[in-house]
ZADREN-452420 format. One record per residue (C-alpha): z, y, x. Coordinates in steps of 0.001 Angstrom, whole numbers, plus 500000, padded with zeros to 6 digits. Example, Ala and Ser with C-alpha at 12.3 -4.5 7.8 and 13.67 -1.06 7.14 Angstrom:
507800495500512300507140498940513670
END
This chain:
096687180517590400096377180101594373093328180076595517091946176045597041091652176002600521089621172733600840086281173355602498084071170917600075080176169796600788078249168647597430075852165976597445073608165548594496070257165928592658070164165505588781071919167450586261074662164761586260075382166320589643074906170012588855077685170023586332079700168823588921078831171611591241079174173930588841082814172560587819083620172859591613082401176083592346083798177749588944088146175995589745087078178006593551086674175886596148084342176900598520081413175125598853080028175370602379077299173331602395074714171513599566072756168583599970070055167236597870066517165603597780063180167291598604061354169107595855059240167010593660056356167069591816056757167381588218055039168392584932051232168190583738050653170833586976052644168354589033053753171398590331056743171362593495059799171658591723063466172048592889066412169033591718068384170786589181071568170969591851069024173096593911068283175384591257071958175988590866072603176294594665069994179378595202071095180576592146074315180888592987073987182119596881075165178597597936074184178053601550073343175335603388070979173786601132069946170406603256066857168527601622066621165227604300064222163058603712066728160448604774070119160833606690069618157645608891069218159255612727067076155665613612065421155466610203061958156689609072062317160479609028064724160659612302064484164361612945065478165335609789068010163188609491069500164490612533068945168125612011070633167755608354073962165959609737074226168412612582073958171078610172076878169989607472079055169072610601078693172720611910080253173556608027082992171514609067083721170403605435087267169153604117085666166581601808082138165668600425081770165311596733079138163212595966077224162504592559074045160989592032072387162054595279070052159414595430070282158908599288072400156349601245074902157408603351075517156526606926078698155571608253078185158757610240078099161201607245081097159265605123083392160059608154082048163235608890084549165314606530087971165027607051088868163712603786085458161338603252083501161109600778084005161106596899081569159563594287081337160617590504080600156978589219079720156592585567080908153761584859084181151777584989083801150492588062083398147512588930081433147192585988077608148497586300077532149633590053074231151109590730071343153656589909071631153317585845075245152533584955074470154560581477071565153216580441072732149564581197076065149806579428074047150909576084071630148641576604073692145520576750076027146698574256079410148101575603081883148846573605083254151778576327082120153277579268083515155779581344084184158024584747085289156137588205086252158904590998085380156194594426086389157040598204082964155727599293082663152923601892079232151660603297078770149360600219076939149638596906079581151571594541082038149233596384084796151723597696088422152024596281089183153618593065090547157267593220090865157594589176089259156038586180088716157664582640087240155421579637085390156403577028083900155078573535080558154702573517079432155353569743076826152957567891074542155193567788075001156639571653071934157375573313071530157730577294070719161617576689073867162276575021076299159640576967074847161236579729076670164511578665079376163589577366080137161609580976079093164672583307081456166835581203084384164441582322083062163993585973083181167580586440086957168283585145087919164660586717086944165682590214088131168760590000091827167916589107091100164964592292090538168092594773093597169879593304095605167287594208093731166504597486094230170299598075098400169880597124099430166917598398096671166155601593096239162568600238095103160453597467096341157826596664093230154837595808093375151219594706090829148438596183088414147166593050089259144179591049087074141224592600086037139876589095083726141797586219081058142848588893077736143862587395074747145477588738072754148441586677069157148008588418066796151111588318064903151894585027061712151178585490058413152314583601057050149079582789060515147857580599059657150340578051057740148400576113059773146589573657060006142624573537059223141893569759059875138436570502063805139371571174066127139700568625066440142991566970069837144154567469068965143634571142065570146089570429067777148962568810070136148884571936067000149134574368065697151998571981069084154138572500069631152945576547065704154571577187066393157734575290065160159983576467063738158205579984061345155857579557061109156098575803061003152914574304057728152029572678055710149475570451052046149070570541050764148082567014046826147534567156044923149560569893047984152538569125050153152864571784054313154319569926056919155678571402059646155069569311062294157364569510064935155993566680065583153047565629067523150375563740068055146602563422067497145484559703068144141882558294064070140847557229062734138183558192058735137692559360056545136757562195057579138124565007055428141129565540054276141862562293054921144732560217056401143953557086056763147674555998055738151183556622057055154137554499059505156892554521062604155074555147060805153794558504057890150772559857059798147569559477058401144761562540059638141129562745061214140498565726062572137183566704065667137714565376066087140421562006063832143072561957063460146444563766062921149442561451061496152730563468062434156123561919061154158430564526058211157599566322055368159263568256051804158891569140050076159731572100049831163524572961051571163976569141055068165230568580058201162982568010058412162855564261060442160715561429058548158388559539057547160188556629055891162816558352054186159982561074052473158436558627051040161165556723048968161751559685049018157729561052048992155841558667050440151946559471049326148925557168052004146210555905050673143060558115049483145227561147050012143280564197051683144615567234051324143279570699054457140991571053054945142067574665053798143106578089055481139912579737054075136403579918055748134301577029
END
């Protein structure tokens, strides 16, 4: 096979992006520059940690690795932005692939590569534009999601679509598991697109439909506490959507408990009251039906199946949970 000749710049930060970068490199495309978020404090010691994309770039000798806090010349960090843009321009990329980068790309950057910027977005646009499309698709009970490759413009995920491929969302899917499926799909799709671009010199695209637009707001830690006044079916979806971050939780008395696996069951009772707690799970009445939690974790403890958890942390039937952090 002929070695691809496109000079590819890459912009991305988390594991979702690292997988795409690895696939592009493995396909033989020269990666001439990598943009990623600055190192951040992480872990219990809050030591500075490089992003998965930076870790891959350093390990594979990709350079330059650019980590500006902004790419806006007239923004908060103009010197960093100017230096990064000039370093990127010096590499003369033919195209830039963007995946979960986390910074807004101004028009100057979008038009810097000869073929512009291609974004790997983890939804079937125009549904779930924005920061958390995987979480929100599971939370909403969508039957399918997928990957859209998009020619980026200055809007929020509004660019013309180059390719779309759907995948079903299994009934037990968590964000972590669906993330891995979509990351692998995104890597394959963008490599296919780059090969077509190298061969044909252009990628056909079509405008997004005007109907069906939804926005996937960023997931906040404050969403973790389940509102037990809501239907159990909704809460079970949230448990899966918030796995692994931020992790759904309930508070039984003064004890906060993470809920890692749960299902809706057709039981009745006053919302927030524990109906039963045994080897099959901790069953809590909700606004409609009940939530059976089958994998739990106390603060500072390990994730455990219900039987093992209850051996060390008994929960009595009739115990009351805090309904919600939100006002009634």
